Steps between C-alpha positions, in 0.01 A plus 500: 500500500513794737819675605441394860484130403806525272715646776358291788714243677489141380242298688356148527327390181712723269673352196869589510827469313858583595564874452705625209751663734557180696534289181753741356697526825536120509574467126187297428370650177442172317375157595195404708529741794409826314185334366390329823166607645348410832210570733570637848353259756591705810732765636744417778650787707864431586653785697510808277430305181197319366519168319235389252413131492448430130351220294712523183411373153864399452670220698810545717439861604510596868163490672575812709630823347558851635213718368757767403622262227153456347267688267128451462375360166164595347365363171840429350647832615753540778411777742862571588541734794865567421596869457 
């Protein structure tokens, strides 16, 4: 995967997971949420933020999530954009 693709913004069709930083900041390091994966159906601009509408593989997760709280997933690897 090219550097450009790894650092590109999340888009429709991408497979995503919650970012490591967000999980740690909310104390969710065990359970179902850290292992949840989903496919972005669409992006919804909302003022200065962008929400991703996600079809999760785990029940009871919110359908819309701020893209800043997500990381792209590729072939079992998380492409975390966190510093």
